[in-house]
C-alpha positions as CSV (number, residue, x, y, z in Angstrom):
1,M,105.5,79.7,65.5
2,K,104.4,82.5,63.1
3,K,104.8,86.1,63.9
4,L,104.4,89.6,62.6
5,F,107.7,91.1,61.5
6,S,107.6,94.8,62.0
7,I,110.3,97.3,61.1
8,L,110.4,100.7,62.4
9,A,109.6,103.5,60.2
10,V,112.6,105.8,59.2
11,A,110.8,109.2,58.6
12,A,108.3,109.2,61.8
13,A,108.1,108.1,65.3
14,A,104.2,107.1,64.4
15,A,103.4,104.1,62.6
16,M,102.3,105.4,59.2
17,A,101.7,103.7,55.8
18,F,101.1,105.1,52.3
19,V,99.3,102.3,50.5
20,A,97.3,102.2,47.2
21,C,93.8,100.8,47.1
22,Q,93.6,97.2,46.0
23,K,92.7,96.9,42.3
24,P,91.1,94.1,40.4
25,G,93.5,91.1,39.9
26,V,95.8,92.2,42.7
27,E,96.0,89.5,45.7
28,G,94.7,90.7,49.1
29,N,96.6,90.9,52.2
30,T,95.1,88.0,54.1
31,P,97.0,85.0,53.3
32,D,97.1,81.6,54.8
33,A,99.0,81.7,58.2
34,N,101.7,79.6,56.6
35,T,102.2,81.8,53.8
36,L,104.9,84.6,53.7
37,A,103.3,87.7,52.5
38,F,103.4,91.6,52.9
39,T,100.7,93.0,55.0
40,K,99.5,95.4,52.2
41,P,98.9,94.5,48.5
42,N,100.6,97.5,47.0
43,V,102.1,100.9,47.9
44,T,102.2,104.3,46.4
45,L,104.9,106.9,47.2
46,F,106.0,110.4,46.1
47,V,109.4,110.8,44.6
48,G,111.5,111.1,47.6
49,D,109.4,109.4,50.2
50,K,110.6,106.3,52.1
51,E,108.3,103.5,53.6
52,T,109.1,100.5,55.7
53,L,107.5,97.3,54.5
54,E,105.9,94.8,56.8
55,L,105.7,90.9,56.4
56,Q,103.6,88.5,58.1
57,G,103.9,84.6,58.3
58,L,107.6,84.6,59.1
59,N,108.7,81.7,61.3
60,E,110.4,82.2,64.4
61,G,114.0,83.5,63.6
62,E,113.4,83.5,59.9
63,R,115.1,86.3,58.1
64,V,114.5,87.7,54.3
65,T,116.6,89.2,51.6
66,Y,114.8,92.0,49.7
67,S,115.3,93.0,46.0
68,E,113.6,95.0,43.5
69,D,112.8,94.8,39.8
70,S,112.3,98.0,37.7
71,E,114.0,99.2,34.6
72,K,114.7,102.8,35.7
73,K,115.7,102.1,39.4
74,V,112.2,103.5,40.4
75,V,113.0,102.6,44.1
76,T,115.8,101.1,46.3
77,V,115.3,98.8,49.1
78,S,117.6,98.3,52.0
79,T,118.1,95.1,54.0
80,K,115.7,96.2,56.7
81,G,112.9,96.5,54.0
82,V,113.1,100.4,53.7
83,V,111.9,101.4,50.4
84,T,113.0,104.8,48.9
85,A,111.1,106.3,45.9
86,K,113.8,107.6,43.3
87,A,111.8,108.2,40.2
88,V,108.3,108.1,38.7
89,G,107.2,104.6,37.7
90,T,106.3,101.2,38.9
91,A,108.6,98.5,40.7
92,V,108.1,95.1,42.3
93,V,109.8,94.6,45.6
94,T,110.4,90.8,46.6
95,A,111.2,89.4,50.0
96,T,112.9,85.8,49.8
97,S,113.5,83.6,52.8
98,R,117.3,83.0,53.5
99,T,116.4,79.4,54.8
100,D,114.0,78.4,52.1
101,A,114.0,80.1,48.7
102,S,110.6,78.9,47.9
103,R,109.1,81.1,50.5
104,K,108.8,84.5,48.7
105,A,106.4,87.4,48.8
106,S,106.0,90.5,46.4
107,I,104.7,93.9,46.4
108,T,104.0,96.4,43.8
109,V,105.3,100.0,44.5
110,K,104.1,102.9,42.4
111,V,106.0,106.1,42.5
112,I,104.3,109.4,41.4
113,E,105.6,113.1,41.2
114,K,104.0,115.5,43.6
115,E,102.2,118.4,41.9
116,A,103.3,122.0,42.4
117,G,101.7,123.5,45.5
118,Y,100.3,120.0,46.7
119,V,100.7,119.7,50.5
120,D,100.5,116.0,51.6
121,V,98.9,114.5,54.8
122,S,101.7,114.1,57.3
123,T,100.0,112.3,60.1
124,I,96.9,111.7,62.2
125,V,96.9,113.3,65.5
126,V,94.9,111.1,68.2
127,L,93.5,113.0,71.0
128,Q,92.0,112.2,74.5
129,D,90.1,114.9,76.1
130,G,91.5,117.4,73.7
131,A,95.1,116.5,74.3
132,E,97.5,114.0,73.0
133,P,97.6,111.1,75.5
134,A,100.7,109.8,77.2
135,V,101.7,106.5,75.6
136,P,101.4,103.9,76.5
137,V,97.6,104.7,77.4
138,T,96.9,102.6,80.6
139,I,93.5,101.6,81.3
140,K,91.6,99.0,83.6
141,E,89.4,96.0,82.6
142,G,86.0,97.3,82.2
143,E,86.7,100.8,81.6
144,T,86.1,103.2,78.6
145,A,87.9,106.0,77.1
146,Q,86.9,108.4,74.3
147,F,89.4,109.4,71.6
148,S,89.2,111.8,68.8
149,A,91.4,112.4,65.7
150,R,92.4,115.1,63.3
151,I,94.5,115.4,60.2
152,A,97.8,117.3,60.0
153,P,99.0,119.6,58.9
154,D,95.9,122.0,58.8
155,D,96.9,123.1,55.3
156,A,97.0,119.6,54.0
157,T,95.5,119.5,50.3
158,A,93.4,116.6,51.0
159,K,92.5,117.4,54.5
160,E,88.7,117.5,54.0
161,E,88.7,114.1,52.3
162,A,91.1,112.5,54.7
163,T,88.9,114.0,57.6
164,K,85.8,112.5,56.1
165,N,87.4,108.9,55.7
166,L,88.9,108.6,59.2
167,A,88.2,105.2,60.8
168,W,89.0,103.4,63.9
169,S,90.3,99.8,64.4
170,V,92.4,97.8,66.7
171,K,95.5,95.8,65.9
172,G,96.7,93.0,68.4
173,T,95.1,90.4,70.4
174,G,91.8,92.0,71.1
175,V,92.2,93.2,74.6
176,I,90.5,96.5,73.7
177,S,87.7,97.2,71.2
178,V,86.8,100.5,69.6
179,D,83.4,101.7,68.0
180,A,83.1,103.9,64.9
181,N,83.1,107.0,67.1
182,G,86.4,106.3,68.7
183,K,85.2,104.9,72.0
184,V,87.6,102.4,73.4
185,T,86.6,99.5,75.9
186,A,89.0,97.6,77.9
187,I,88.2,93.9,77.5
188,A,91.0,91.9,79.2
189,A,94.4,92.5,80.6
190,G,97.1,92.8,78.1
191,E,98.5,95.0,75.3
192,D,96.9,96.2,72.0
193,Y,97.1,99.0,69.6
194,L,94.3,101.5,68.8
195,V,94.6,102.4,64.9
196,A,93.2,105.5,63.4
197,S,93.3,105.3,59.7
198,T,92.0,107.3,56.5
199,S,92.4,107.3,52.9
200,Y,92.5,110.1,50.3
201,T,92.9,110.5,46.6
202,V,96.2,111.7,44.9
203,G,95.9,111.9,41.2
204,E,94.8,108.6,40.0
205,S,95.9,106.8,43.1
206,T,94.8,106.5,46.6
207,K,96.8,106.7,49.8
208,E,96.3,105.4,53.3
209,I,97.8,106.7,56.4
210,S,97.5,105.4,59.9
211,K,98.4,106.1,63.4
212,E,98.9,103.5,66.3
213,I,98.4,104.1,69.9
214,R,99.7,101.4,72.3
215,F,97.4,100.4,75.1
216,V,98.2,98.5,78.2
217,V,95.1,97.0,80.0
218,T,95.5,96.3,83.7
219,S,93.6,93.8,85.6
220,S,90.7,95.2,87.4
221,N,91.0,92.6,90.0
222,I,93.8,93.7,92.4
223,P,93.9,91.2,95.4
224,T,95.1,91.9,98.7
225,T,98.4,90.7,99.7
226,G,98.5,91.3,103.3
227,I,97.1,93.3,106.3
228,S,98.7,95.3,109.2
229,L,97.5,97.0,112.4
230,S,98.0,100.6,113.3
231,S,99.8,99.5,116.3
232,E,101.7,96.3,117.4
233,T,101.3,97.0,121.0
234,L,98.7,98.9,122.9
235,R,98.4,100.1,126.4
236,V,94.9,100.6,127.8
237,T,93.5,101.3,131.2
238,V,90.8,99.5,132.8
239,G,87.4,100.9,131.6
240,N,88.9,102.8,128.7
241,T,88.8,102.3,125.0
242,S,91.6,102.7,122.3
243,D,91.1,102.1,118.8
244,L,93.1,99.9,116.2
245,Y,92.9,100.3,112.3
246,V,93.6,97.8,109.6
247,T,95.7,98.6,106.6
248,F,95.3,96.7,103.6
249,E,98.3,96.0,101.1
250,P,98.4,97.2,98.4
251,E,96.4,100.4,99.0
252,N,94.9,99.9,95.6
253,H,93.4,96.5,96.3
254,T,90.0,95.8,94.6
255,D,88.8,92.7,96.5
256,Q,86.3,93.6,99.4
257,L,87.4,91.5,102.5
258,T,85.4,91.6,105.8
259,V,87.4,92.3,108.8
260,T,86.7,90.3,112.0
261,W,88.2,90.8,115.3
262,E,89.0,88.5,118.2
263,S,90.5,88.8,121.7
264,S,92.5,86.0,123.2
265,A,91.5,87.0,126.7
266,P,88.0,88.7,126.7
267,A,88.1,89.0,130.5
268,V,91.1,91.3,130.1
269,A,90.4,93.2,126.8
270,T,87.3,93.1,124.4
271,V,87.4,94.1,120.8
272,K,84.6,95.3,118.5
273,D,84.9,96.7,115.2
274,G,88.6,97.6,116.3
275,H,87.5,99.4,119.5
276,V,89.7,97.7,122.3
277,T,88.3,98.1,125.9
278,G,90.3,97.4,128.9
279,V,88.3,95.1,131.3
280,S,90.8,93.9,134.0
281,V,94.6,94.1,134.6
282,G,96.4,91.8,132.4
283,E,97.4,90.9,128.8
284,A,95.6,90.0,125.5
285,T,96.1,89.5,122.0
286,I,94.0,91.3,119.5
287,T,93.7,89.6,116.2
288,A,92.3,91.0,113.0
289,K,91.3,88.6,110.3
290,A,90.6,89.5,106.5
291,G,90.4,86.6,104.2
292,S,93.4,84.5,104.8
293,F,95.4,87.3,106.2
294,T,95.9,88.1,110.1
295,A,97.5,90.8,112.0
296,T,97.9,91.1,115.8
297,C,98.3,93.6,118.6
298,A,99.7,92.8,122.0
299,V,97.4,94.7,124.7
300,T,98.4,95.5,128.3
301,V,95.5,96.5,130.4
302,V,96.6,98.5,133.6
303,E,94.8,100.3,136.4
304,E,93.8,103.8,135.7
305,V,96.6,106.1,136.9
306,V,95.8,109.1,139.1
307,P,97.6,112.1,137.5
308,V,100.9,112.7,139.2
309,Q,101.4,116.2,140.7
310,K,104.9,117.3,140.3
311,K,107.0,120.5,139.9
312,V,107.2,121.4,136.2
313,I,109.2,124.4,134.7
314,N,107.1,127.3,133.8
315,F,108.5,129.0,130.4
316,T,108.1,132.6,130.3
317,K,111.4,134.4,129.8
318,V,113.9,131.7,129.8
319,F,115.5,129.5,127.3
320,F,118.1,126.7,127.1
321,P,120.8,126.6,124.6
322,V,122.4,123.2,123.6
323,E,125.7,122.4,121.8
324,F,125.8,118.8,120.5
325,P,129.1,116.9,119.9
326,A,130.5,117.5,116.3
327,Q,129.4,113.9,115.3
328,Y,125.8,115.3,115.0
329,D,126.8,118.1,112.7
330,V,125.2,115.9,110.0
331,M,122.3,113.5,110.7
332,D,120.4,111.5,108.1
333,E,117.7,110.5,110.5
334,V,116.3,112.7,113.5
335,T,113.1,112.7,115.7
336,M,112.4,115.6,118.2
337,E,109.4,115.0,120.4
338,T,108.0,116.8,123.5
339,W,105.0,116.8,125.9
340,I,104.0,120.6,126.0
341,K,101.1,122.7,127.3
342,I,100.9,126.1,125.4
343,A,99.6,129.0,127.6
344,G,98.5,131.2,125.0
345,A,98.0,131.6,121.1
346,S,99.8,135.0,120.6
347,G,103.1,135.6,118.7
348,N,105.6,133.1,117.4
349,Q,107.0,130.8,119.9
350,S,109.8,128.5,119.3
351,I,109.7,125.2,121.1
352,M,113.0,123.4,120.1
353,G,115.5,122.9,117.2
354,V,117.6,124.7,115.0
355,E,116.3,127.9,113.2
356,G,115.9,127.3,109.5
357,V,117.0,123.6,109.6
358,F,114.7,121.7,111.9
359,L,112.6,123.7,114.2
360,L,109.3,123.0,116.2
361,R,107.4,126.2,117.0
362,T,104.0,127.6,117.2
363,E,102.4,130.6,115.2
364,S,99.0,131.8,114.3
365,N,97.2,129.2,116.4
366,Q,99.4,126.4,114.6
367,W,101.9,123.8,115.5
368,Q,104.6,124.3,112.8
369,L,107.7,122.3,111.5
370,I,110.1,124.6,110.1
371,Y,112.6,122.7,107.7
372,G,114.7,123.2,104.7
373,G,117.7,125.6,105.3
374,N,119.4,125.6,102.0
375,V,121.7,128.4,102.6
376,K,122.9,130.8,99.8
377,D,126.5,132.4,99.8
378,N,124.9,135.7,101.1
379,E,123.8,133.9,104.2
380,E,120.1,134.0,103.4
381,Y,118.3,130.9,103.6
382,E,115.1,129.2,102.2
383,E,112.8,127.4,104.6
384,Q,109.6,125.3,104.2
385,K,106.9,124.7,106.6
386,L,104.4,122.0,107.8
387,A,101.5,123.5,109.8
388,T,98.4,122.3,111.6
389,S,95.9,124.0,113.7
390,Y,96.2,123.7,117.6
391,T,93.2,125.8,118.7
392,D,91.9,122.7,120.6
393,D,95.0,122.2,122.3
394,L,95.6,125.4,124.1
395,N,96.2,124.8,127.9
396,K,96.2,121.1,127.4
397,W,99.1,118.6,127.5
398,T,99.8,117.8,123.8
399,H,102.4,115.5,122.4
400,V,104.1,117.0,119.4
401,A,107.0,115.2,117.2
402,A,109.0,116.1,114.2
403,V,110.5,113.2,112.1
404,Y,113.3,113.7,109.4
405,S,114.3,110.9,107.0
406,K,116.9,111.4,104.3
407,S,116.3,107.9,102.9
408,A,112.6,108.2,102.9
409,N,112.9,111.7,101.4
410,S,110.5,113.0,103.9
411,V,109.7,115.2,107.0
412,K,106.7,114.6,109.0
413,L,104.7,116.5,111.8
414,Y,102.8,114.5,114.4
415,V,100.3,115.7,117.2
416,N,99.4,113.2,119.9
417,G,100.8,110.5,117.7
418,V,99.1,111.1,114.6
419,E,100.6,112.4,111.4
420,K,99.4,115.9,110.6
421,G,101.6,116.9,107.5
422,S,104.4,115.7,105.4
423,G,106.8,117.1,102.9
424,K,109.8,116.5,100.7
425,V,113.1,116.2,102.4
426,F,115.9,118.8,101.9
427,D,119.1,117.7,100.1
428,H,121.4,117.6,103.1
429,G,121.2,116.1,106.6
430,V,120.2,117.9,109.7
431,N,123.1,119.8,111.4
432,M,122.1,119.7,115.0
433,N,124.7,122.8,115.6
434,G,123.3,124.9,112.7
435,I,123.2,125.5,109.0
436,T,126.1,124.9,106.9
437,K,126.7,127.0,103.8
438,S,127.7,125.5,100.4
439,N,131.3,126.7,100.9
440,G,131.5,124.5,104.1
441,T,131.2,127.3,106.7
442,K,128.5,127.5,109.3
443,V,126.1,130.3,109.5
444,A,126.4,131.7,113.3
445,W,123.2,133.8,113.1
446,K,123.0,136.2,115.8
447,L,123.8,133.9,118.7
448,P,126.9,132.0,119.9
449,F,124.6,128.9,119.7
450,T,122.1,127.4,117.4
451,F,120.2,124.5,119.0
452,I,117.7,126.2,121.3
453,I,114.9,125.2,123.6
454,G,112.4,127.8,124.4
455,N,113.4,130.5,122.1
456,A,114.8,131.4,118.6
457,C,118.0,132.8,117.1
458,D,116.6,136.5,117.2
459,G,115.9,136.2,120.8
460,G,112.4,137.5,120.6
461,R,110.2,134.3,120.3
462,Y,110.0,132.9,124.0
463,L,108.1,129.9,124.7
464,Q,104.9,130.4,126.9
465,G,103.8,127.4,128.9
466,N,104.9,124.2,130.4
467,V,107.0,121.1,129.4
468,A,106.9,117.5,130.7
469,Y,109.9,116.4,128.6
470,M,111.8,116.7,125.5
471,R,114.1,114.5,123.6
472,V,116.0,114.0,120.5
473,W,116.5,110.6,118.6
474,K,119.0,109.7,116.0
475,K,116.2,107.6,114.4
476,A,113.2,108.5,112.2
477,L,110.4,107.0,114.4
478,S,107.4,105.7,112.7
479,E,104.0,106.6,113.7
480,A,103.6,103.4,115.7
481,E,106.7,103.9,117.6
482,I,105.6,107.5,118.5
483,K,102.2,106.3,119.5
484,A,103.9,103.4,121.7
485,G,106.2,105.8,123.4
486,L,103.7,108.7,124.2
487,N,103.7,107.9,128.0
488,N,107.1,106.6,128.3
489,A,109.2,109.3,129.9
490,A,112.4,107.2,130.2
491,P,112.9,105.1,127.0
492,S,115.8,102.8,127.1
493,S,116.6,102.8,123.4
494,S,120.2,103.4,122.2
495,D,118.8,105.7,119.6
496,V,117.8,108.3,122.1
497,I,120.7,110.9,122.1
498,A,119.1,113.5,124.5
499,N,116.2,113.2,127.1
500,W,115.4,116.1,129.1
501,K,112.7,115.6,131.8
502,F,111.5,119.1,132.9
503,D,109.7,117.4,135.9
504,D,112.3,115.5,137.8
505,A,114.5,118.1,139.6
506,E,114.5,121.5,141.2
507,G,117.1,124.2,141.3
508,D,118.5,125.8,138.0
509,S,119.4,123.2,135.8
510,V,117.7,120.3,133.9
511,K,119.5,117.1,133.6
512,D,119.8,115.1,130.5
513,S,119.4,111.2,131.1
514,G,120.6,110.5,127.6
515,P,124.0,109.1,126.8
516,L,125.4,112.7,126.2
517,G,124.6,114.2,129.5
518,L,123.7,117.6,128.0
519,T,122.6,119.2,131.2
520,L,120.7,122.4,130.5
521,A,121.3,125.9,132.0
522,P,118.9,128.5,131.7
523,K,119.4,131.8,129.9
524,T,117.8,135.0,129.2
525,Y,118.5,138.7,128.0
526,K,119.0,141.8,129.8
527,D,116.2,143.5,128.3
528,N,113.9,140.3,128.3
529,G,114.6,139.7,124.4
530,G,113.2,141.3,121.3
531,S,115.1,143.5,118.6
532,G,118.7,144.4,119.7
533,A,118.9,142.1,122.4
534,T,120.8,139.3,120.6
535,A,124.3,140.2,120.9
536,S,126.3,137.8,123.2
537,Q,126.8,140.5,126.0
538,N,123.1,140.6,126.3
539,I,122.9,137.0,127.1
540,I,122.9,136.3,130.9
541,D,122.3,133.5,133.2
542,S,118.8,133.1,134.6
543,T,116.9,131.0,137.0
544,I,114.0,128.4,136.6
545,E,110.5,128.9,138.0
546,W,109.1,125.7,139.1
547,I,105.2,125.5,139.6
548,D,103.0,122.7,140.6
549,G,101.9,120.7,137.5
550,E,99.9,117.7,136.6
551,L,101.8,115.4,134.2
552,P,100.3,114.1,131.0
553,Y,101.4,110.4,131.7
């Protein structure tokens, strides 16, 4: 098998070559495939310049020995074919196969003196949209890209002539083509080199210089490898409709597959274009098909539930501090979720969480997730925010969830089971008992506790509204898991570490049905909160106001 043997240039990262124009009587550089030959007929160099020679016609694994023949040591040549111009004159460099001495190739090297004040061309700068492209250039089959070139440096003596003689070509297997104006067309998947070259006169000689840009052409046909549905389970009431959505993998697939839908029990649930309608009580499997791929969703149809009237807590000037066991000082995954009805849009209202670390709140007609909390030694902290408008959610039961995953490098905010924002994760786990400084000590803020329901660390951001339940998971729930659990007030998962139902008791406490048993006791401030009310002595026990409410599930 023959191959092109190319040795990296010593003096430049770009592939450049200085060669003399072919003269009468000099053999060309298009030998028979079985012939060992240099890729150029001859080379011209200035004294002191270096050039790496290229051979073609080498057999697989074949190596050569280089030698030079000149009276005055005009050039030297290394074992890797790097020629160094030492003195004015002409030399012949020969490459001889180490396995077959009859296989030889020779090239004439002419060395000339650079005139005083002469500035040589150093490179060709290739541009795409006015800037040098990132290499390799990636392009899809069938796409085109426009390139231009300029001579450098700007004060090169032969710049005008070199600019006039700029030309484009392709080196490789022909997966790209280029026209005279530098317009590249991707023909097939593979790799090629775009070559910008030029020639210019130096005394009685002519030099050539070239710049190669590597191209990677990707296939324009990216097939689908699988499909999935937005939910694996669905609960629908008789007469109502819920939607399923198909996700194609990979996201950048190019084939256009038609999705068809089927129900295993149309008498229980029907489906059309992903719209699932409950017909009668029972179970059905909804199947989506796209090409050879399928995805299913288990649907349970139930009778429409008449809203339950129960007592719920009316949050006004009351809040609930929580102290988690020390084992939750660092958590790599957390989900906080709640069913909540905001009574008004005024001011900043904290819902639940740790100030500056992981906190759900409302402000400026927005649901907000505050996260970050990288604390500096002066106890100042940096926080980031995800936000989405809740104008349409005022005085309506709304499910809000915050999800943190260190391994996935993300935080996410969900409203009614739909992702509304995401951000990059901070570089430490969530401390459910507060922020930890870089020196290992915990910032106490202004209160003797840090995880708070219904208020914040400064005591002036009371929650105004009603809550059905709040819970904390030691798991980063997916969107599908959040949707599936919206109406489940008592999940049995071992990943739930706290589950407070604000509708299942009366009196002055809220029980935790989770494994930690973190019963909530109400607190307030002597002056009802605000500036100056955050000292421990101003925090007093309070009572809970229970009102009639209609639950969202």
